[in-house]
C-alpha positions, -999 to 999 in steps of 0.1 A, spaced: 494 227 297 489 249 267 474 231 238 467 200 259 431 194 269 426 178 302 405 146 300 382 140 329 382 104 342 350 86 337 357 50 347 381 27 365 383 -10 360 397 -37 383 432 -45 371 440 -72 397 432 -82 433 451 -95 462 426 -116 480 427 -140 510 433 -175 498 443 -194 530 427 -191 564 442 -221 582 441 -258 578 460 -282 555 485 -271 529 499 -294 502 524 -288 473 520 -307 440 546 -332 431 558 -310 402 562 -282 427 543 -257 405 512 -253 427 502 -249 463 469 -263 475 453 -247 506 419 -245 522 399 -213 526 365 -220 541 344 -239 516 371 -237 489 404 -253 480 425 -226 463 453 -235 439 481 -210 438 506 -210 410 540 -205 426 557 -187 397 531 -160 394 515 -159 428 480 -160 412 450 -182 421 445 -202 390 417 -225 403 393 -225 431 375 -257 440 343 -249 459 317 -270 476 282 -267 462 267 -269 496 289 -241 509 300 -264 538 336 -258 551 362 -283 539 377 -302 568 404 -320 549 417 -327 514 444 -347 497 461 -345 463 472 -378 447 509 -383 441 504 -382 403 489 -347 406 457 -358 387 431 -363 415 419 -341 443 396 -355 470 379 -332 495 359 -338 527 334 -314 541 312 -310 572 283 -324 552 301 -358 555 306 -360 517 337 -370 499 342 -355 465 367 -364 438 378 -335 415 395 -331 382 411 -299 396 426 -288 363 391 -286 348 374 -274 380 351 -304 376 337 -328 402 339 -362 388 324 -382 417 309 -377 451 300 -403 477 288 -404 513 316 -410 538 308 -438 562 321 -417 590 295 -404 614 314 -372 620 336 -350 598 368 -363 583 399 -348 600 427 -362 579 433 -380 546 462 -392 524 469 -412 493 493 -441 489 522 -438 464 502 -455 436 473 -430 438 448 -459 441 442 -461 479 428 -432 500 429 -433 538 405 -411 558 407 -405 595 376 -393 612 367 -375 644 350 -407 655 383 -426 659 378 -447 628 400 -450 597 385 -460 564 404 -470 532 389 -464 498 398 -478 464 393 -447 443 397 -466 410 371 -493 417 351 -470 440 345 -489 471 355 -490 508 382 -516 514 390 -513 551 373 -500 583 400 -497 610 388 -493 646 407 -489 677 419 -453 679 406 -430 706 395 -395 697 401 -376 666 425 -393 641 444 -362 630 473 -379 612 474 -407 587 504 -417 565 511 -447 542 545 -464 545 565 -453 513 571 -490 505 537 -501 491 548 -537 494 545 -535 531 509 -524 530 512 -505 562 493 -474 574 505 -452 603 480 -431 623 479 -409 653 450 -397 675 444 -381 708 461 -408 728 495 -395 715 505 -430 702 515 -439 667 495 -469 654 508 -492 627 481 -510 608 486 -541 586 463 -537 557 464 -574 548 448 -584 582 431 -550 589 446 -551 624 468 -528 644 502 -547 648 519 -521 670 516 -489 689 547 -467 691 545 -448 724 570 -421 732 552 -387 730 532 -371 757 514 -347 735 498 -348 700 520 -362 673 521 -335 645 543 -349 618 559 -381 605 589 -384 582 603 -417 567 639 -424 557 645 -433 520 651 -469 529 619 -471 549 636 -484 580 636 -452 601 608 -430 611 611 -395 627 581 -382 646 575 -347 661 551 -335 687 540 -306 707 557 -321 738 589 -304 725 606 -336 715 613 -355 683 616 -393 683 637 -414 660 622 -449 655 637 -482 642 608 -497 623 624 -531 622 625 -533 659 596 -510 664 614 -491 691 628 -457 698 664 -453 687 668 -418 701 647 -390 717 658 -355 706 647 -326 729 641 -296 707 627 -272 734 598 -260 713 565 -273 701 573 -288 668 546 -288 640 566 -302 611 597 -323 605 615 -331 572 644 -354 565 674 -340 546 683 -360 515 717 -377 520 731 -371 485 734 -333 487 759 -310 503 744 -292 533 776 -281 549 762 -246 551 735 -259 573 759 -275 597 757 -310 582 792 -325 587 785 -363 586 764 -388 566 742 -395 596 705 -389 593 697 -352 597 662 -336 599 648 -301 599 621 -289 624 597 -260 624 577 -249 654 567 -223 678 599 -203 677 593 -194 641 627 -205 628 640 -236 611 666 -258 628 687 -287 617 693 -317 640 717 -346 639 697 -377 648 727 -397 660 740 -370 685 706 -353 692 723 -319 687 711 -288 668 737 -282 641 721 -251 625 696 -225 635 680 -201 610 684 -164 618 658 -137 611 677 -104 610 646 -83 605 627 -98 634 633 -89 670 644 -117 692 618 -132 714 621 -151 746 609 -187 748 579 -178 770 564 -153 746 575 -172 715 545 -196 720 523 -166 714 543 -153 684 522 -150 653 553 -160 633 554 -195 648 555 -222 620 524 -244 616 536 -266 586 568 -277 571 567 -291 535 595 -305 514 602 -296 478 629 -321 469 630 -315 431 641 -279 435 659 -285 469 635 -261 487 614 -260 518 580 -244 524 567 -232 557 533 -219 568 531 -194 597 504 -188 622 495 -156 604 488 -177 573 519 -166 554 536 -192 531 574 -188 528 596 -208 504 633 -212 514 661 -222 492 685 -247 506 712 -250 518 713 -213 526 677 -212 539 672 -178 523 637 -166 517 629 -170 480 592 -162 479 565 -152 504 528 -154 499 503 -138 523 473 -161 527 452 -137 548 458 -100 554 432 -93 580 419 -57 579 437 -35 554 443 -2 572 465 16 547 482 10 514 506 31 493 524 28 460 561 23 463 591 24 440 601 47 411 576 32 387 550 21 413 561 -15 410 554 -23 446 528 -14 473 533 -12 510 504 -25 531 496 -19 567 472 -45 582 458 -52 616 491 -66 627 526 -54 637 542 -63 604 544 -43 572 539 -61 539 556 -50 507 540 -67 476 556 -69 442 526 -63 419 540 -84 391 542 -116 411 523 -109 443 554 -120 462 556 -103 495 583 -92 519 573 -90 555 589 -62 575 593 -66 613 600 -38 637 568 -25 652 554 -43 682 518 -33 678 493 -26 650 505 -4 623 479 24 616 493 45 588 520 49 562 532 75 538 557 76 509 582 102 499 576 116 464 593 96 436 614 77 460 619 44 476 616 56 512 585 55 533 574 60 569 551 41 592 535 47 625 518 23 649 500 18 682 533 12 699 537 51 700 566 49 675 573 57 639 598 42 615 616 51 583 621 24 557 642 23 525 640 -1 496 670 -11 475 659 -2 440 680 -31 425 671 -60 447 638 -47 461 650 -55 496 634 -32 523 650 -24 557 644 1 585 669 29 585 655 52 612 631 52 641 616 76 666 594 77 696 580 104 718 542 103 716 524 93 748 496 74 729 491 56 696 504 74 665 475 74 640 487 94 611 520 103 594 530 125 564 562 129 545 576 161 530 568 167 494 598 185 479 628 170 497 633 141 521 640 163 551 612 159 576 581 139 588 550 150 606 530 127 629 496 130 645 487 110 676 458 101 698 475 122 725 461 152 705 496 164 695 514 169 663 552 164 660 576 175 633 606 151 630 639 158 614 654 130 593 691 120 597 712 136 570 723 116 551 700 87 559 717 55 568 723 30 540 705 -4 538 722 -29 561 732 -4 588 717 0 622 686 23 623 693 59 633 673 77 659 649 105 649 642 135 672 611 157 672 619 193 662 585 207 671 555 195 692 521 212 693 489 205 711 467 206 681 432 193 689 409 184 717 405 148 705 425 123 685 444 135 654 431 113 626 449 127 597 478 151 588 490 162 553 516 185 539 511 210 512 529 206 478 553 234 486 562 220 521 551 253 538 517 244 552 503 215 573 467 205 577 453 183 604 419 166 609 406 155 642 378 136 659 368 170 674 350 177 640 375 204 630 404 207 606 432 232 611 458 249 590 493 253 603 525 270 592 553 244 591 580 270 599 569 275 635 537 254 638 516 286 642 479 282 637 466 299 605 430 290 606 403 265 616 378 248 593 344 242 610 313 227 594 314 190 597 289 173 620 312 145 631 349 136 633 372 142 603 389 111 590 411 125 561 425 158 549 441 165 516 456 195 498 448 201 462 479 197 440 471 228 420 445 250 438 447 267 472 420 245 486 417 218 512 395 187 510 382 170 541 363 137 546 341 132 576 322 106 595 290 126 587 292 111 552 302 143 534 332 157 517 340 195 518 362 217 498 376 247 518 393 279 507 428 285 522 423 322 519 392 328 541 386 292 554 351 291 540 334 261 526 333 262 488 316 229 480 300 199 497 298 165 482 272 141 496 266 105 484 281 80 508 257 64 532 282 62 560 316 77 570 339 89 543 373 74 553 397 85 526 400 110 497 426 116 470 428 142 442 431 130 406 431 145 371 454 174 383 431 183 411 399 186 391 384 154 404 382 135 437 381 98 446 366 89 480 361 57 499 338 50 528 325 27 554 298 16 530 324 -3 510 320 20 480 346 40 461 332 71 443 346 93 416 336 130 418 340 160 394 347 191 416 334 217 391 299 201 387 296 185 422 287 153 402 294 118 413 307 104 380 309 67 389 305 45 419 327 13 423 315 -16 444 343 -40 448 346 -44 485 324 -60 512 335 -39 542 350 -6 551 375 8 526 402 23 549 430 26 523 431 46 490 461 59 471 468 70 435 499 63 415 524 90 405 513 88 368 477 92 378 466 61 358 464 36 387 446 35 420 448 10 448 422 5 476 423 -17 507 394 -29 528 385 -45 561 375 -76 540 412 -84 536 411 -75 499 435 -52 480 421 -40 447 443 -24 420 422 -1 397 432 11 362 419 42 345 401 30 314 387 64 303 409 67 272 404 31 264 366 35 265 367 66 244 389 49 218 366 19 218 335 42 214 351 60 185 360 27 169 325 14 175 310 45 159 332 42 129 324 6 125 287 13 127 290 40 100 307 14 77 282 -12 85 253 12 78 268 19 44 273 -17 38 237 -24 49 224 1 24 244 -15 -4 232 -50 5 196 -39 5 201 -23 -29 217 -55 -42 189 -75 -25 213 -96 -4 188 -98 25 205 -125 45 237 -106 50 218 -73 55 197 -88 83 228 -103 99 245 -69 100 213 -52 114 213 -78 142 250 -74 149 244 -37 152 215 -44 176 193 -21 157 157 -34 157 144 -6 135 170 -14 108 162 -51 110 124 -43 106 133 -23 75 151 -53 60 121 -76 69 98 -52 51 120 -51 21 119 -89 19 81 -90 22 76 -65 -5 91 -88 -31 69 -108 -54 78 -140 -36 81 -123 -3 68 -152 18 93 -177 4 122 -152 5 114 -144 42 112 -181 50 145 -188 33 163 -159 49 152 -166 85 160 -203 83 196 -195 73 202 -174 104 223 -187 133 206 -196 166 218 -164 183 205 -143 154 172 -161 156 171 -153 193 176 -116 186 149 -116 159 125 -133 183 133 -106 209 127 -79 183 93 -95 175 81 -89 210 85 -52 205 72 -51 170 41 -70 179 30 -43 203 26 -18 174 -2 -22 148 21 -8 121 47 -36 126 26 -64 140 21 -80 105 59 -83 101 62 -98 136 34 -123 129 50 -133 96 83 -140 113 66 -160 141 48 -180 115 81 -191 99 97 -199 132 68 -218 147 63 -237 114 99 -249 111 111 -252 147 98 -277 172 87 -266 206 118 -282 221 141 -262 198 122 -230 206 125 -235 243 163 -238 240 165 -202 229 177 -177 255 146 -161 271 122 -180 248 96 -184 276 96 -148 284 94 -137 248 65 -160 240 46 -149 271 51 -113 259 38 -121 224 5 -138 236 -15 -108 249 -8 -85 219 -15 -113 195 -49 -118 211 -56 -81 208 -48 -81 171 -71 -111 166 -99 -93 183 -94 -63 161 -94 -84 129 -126 -101 141 -144 -67 145 -132 -57 110 -145 -89 96 -179 -83 112 -181 -48 97 -172 -61 62 -201 -87 65 -225 -58 71 -213 -41 39 -219 -74 20 -254 -76 34 -261 -40 24 -252 -46 -12 -274 -77 -15 -304 -56 -6 -299 -28 -31 -322 -21 -62 -305 -5 -92 -327 13 -117 -322 33 -149 -308 24 -183 -316 23 -220 -329 -12 -218 -342 -36 -192 -312 -52 -174 -314 -84 -155 -289 -83 -126 -289 -120 -124 -272 -121 -159 -234 -125 -162 -230 -90 -176 -241 -58 -160 -251 -26 -177 -225 0 -168 -244 29 -182 -255 57 -158 -285 48 -137 -308 66 -114 -321 59 -80 -350 78 -64 -377 74 -38 -411 67 -52 -440 87 -39 -472 67 -34 -492 95 -52 -490 99 -90 -466 127 -99 -471 148 -130 -440 161 -147 -443 192 -168 -425 197 -201 -402 222 -185 -394 199 -157 -388 170 -181 -366 192 -203 -346 204 -172 -343 168 -160 -330 156 -194 -305 184 -196 -291 177 -161 -290 141 -170 -269 147 -201 -245 170 -182 -238 145 -154 -237 115 -176 -200 120 -186 -189 131 -151 -204 101 -135 -195 75 -161 -162 64 -145 -176 63 -110 -206 44 -122 -184 18 -138 -162 15 -108 -192 11 -86 -206 -17 -107 -173 -35 -108 -175 -38 -70 -206 -59 -74 -199 -97 -75 -222 -126 -82 -235 -125 -46 -245 -89 -48 -275 -92 -71 -311 -84 -66 -337 -112 -61 -359 -97 -88 -350 -84 -123 -353 -46 -126 -367 -34 -159 -358 2 -165 -370 22 -195 -354 55 -201 -374 77 -224 -358 108 -239 -380 139 -239 -383 161 -270 -400 191 -253 -437 180 -260 -462 177 -232 -471 144 -218 -442 138 -194 -468 132 -167 -477 98 -180 -440 87 -182 -436 97 -145 -467 78 -134 -463 44 -117 -492 19 -114 -505 13 -79 -498 -25 -80 -462 -20 -88 -459 7 -62 -474 -16 -35 -453 -46 -45 -420 -28 -46 -426 -3 -18 -404 -20 7 -376 -27 -17 -376 9 -30 -374 22 5 -344 0 11 -328 11 -21 -333 47 -11 -316 41 22 -287 21 9 -281 46 -19 -262 67 8 -234 42 6 -224 53 -29 -196 75 -14 -180 43 2 -182 22 -30 -171 48 -54 -202 46 -77 -224 76 -87 -258 62 -92 -280 94 -87 -301 101 -117 -339 104 -121 -357 76 -139 -391 62 -142 -399 27 -129 -426 8 -144 
């Protein structure tokens, strides 16, 4: 570990899922034998046989369950019928509904089929009627009445020239309809139970029918009579005729007579000779225990469908547990298995040297081993009741399972073929075995915990039996009464010296595996403990409880070191990751959480399940994780921490390069590309900077208009989104309004509304735009008051009389003062002092005076001409007369002079310095 920094995990991503795709109903295989079509509630799922992946899912818009469907023989057209009494025609390769119409049936459609030309579609309803549709010309051609009850089977005669339709309903007869006359020409009566399947001979003269009355009937269609009745002693769900041109001697076919294969309640395929009514071949299932005929009717392995695959010389069967199995003829060996519905996932573990497989325990008595690359599954028989738990030996192909049948089994996988077989078994518990653990260092022992409150240590046979041999018997070396209630979990320490157990009695206990002596008890949980796990590196134990908490305990003093709380319900499973520095937990709330132990922090919560997550396991390389839930979904998770860090670093480097490029583009005045880069970086502030650079140009308005109109639609959408934010700030609102002016001028309302989020953005722009308009209105009113103030001003002083109405205005220093109504005498000293001050301030105020006068426009002129005489004093007496104003002028101009005196206070706002003493005559 020296020199290598441990990287904490921060995120997992869903790598793949194994989901339910078939929950019962019709199954059909495409003519090219590449796809399997099957119903799953309101969907028709299309499974690719080579990969085991769902490539298409056709779903009803009204969420109504699909009652029947049919794929045309040319593999181009799919028609579905739902409980809403609608027929829909699909282009399934494009997931597109091309046509829908109301079925004339008053009740749901129970069956449907195409003729060999893919032009006629027959639908059988629960109302006892059959309707034929021309799917090309899109109209109903026939309405056939006469059947009683549900028409659950319809088939066209393979010779289209005959124009015959075969149907079967609740009266157990097979009706033959002549489509030319729309009449039933014959009823074939031989069965005493529902007819389940029909098979036509290649020449079209022979028909084989199967039923749940445990017989198969061979019909001569020329004579319309039974040639032979074959008792098969099981309820038959499917029948397929063997082609006559192939060699099926391995299946007991010794003659050229007609042979057929049946599938039914016994769960095996059998080959029958139609001429002698004898069974010439019976498929054997070496992994499955033999069942008697009485209980075989209840066997979940009974076959519900049998489908031919003539191009590849294969057969496909569908079991009552919704498993699809593909057999290769003539050996009838299982080539592929697909699990349509898993029910509750109770446990799941990685299997194989490179974690290429997973072993899954579901709410059934069979184990399922999935190959992750193809989703193909091997079903393991052996247990007779629900399997509750599994565990895998470290870096090996051996694993163990335990079940409600009070037994445990040891399984071994052939690393070359992937074939798994039971090699040992043991029993001894008096109640269901709920937990099992394998030794960590060597494959020498197992530990089991049961609902009988005991723990047993089992010795493995040495050496273990090879694959293909009879299972050996395991015996318990030690048995200990461990808890007061059910033992929910057991785990073995990495050095094989310690054992921990968790129970429904709310305690966890530490044991010595040498003699099963009790070392300590961990108390602190408020409800039962579901899972216990040893840390791979530290001397601590982790426990998960139904009280919603996870606790870390010290193995030295049995004290609680840390408590993690975050789940809203029971915590069902925990595993250590990142070399024991982090935890992953799953709970009844359907959530998977990633925790960092040192900080007690929940790093991430993953929500990918809809029900309790019972199963959780990590791969040997610590880069994968698998979870299983009661929603029948298995989710494979991949650690993407390193990927995200690499992407973040690459993104940062890219942003640095783009920022540099942006600066260069702004310097080169390439605004269009600069704005595009700012938008791609999603940096509104940088985009605003580019907009301001454009507007500061001499032809800024034209340049802005040209730049914005060259943007792509998605870039315009981003700019519009930025404008909403910019418009809220008075500093950037003018830029936002300039952009809006360009967009609203050159884009029609229809084009604007096509932008993503356009309505929301425009609604966000309106209130702030109204606020800006109100602010501008108030500013305009204030400027009008200033204009009015200038119109009322009187300007006096100057060398000569100045008429303000003239085009030119005297810019020499002028004085404004308030006139007293009484004559004022000015002494020589005062006049001399006034003149001296006037000369000193003349130069200082010259520039301000000129600036102030420049602010006056033609509208700012006095209504009367002001004649100002400035007389320079030479120190002689007589200044009193110069300062005297006649009483008439004083009275006439009193009001105006008072206004001038008041308005002279505004000189600081306008920049003029008009403040010298003068005499007004």
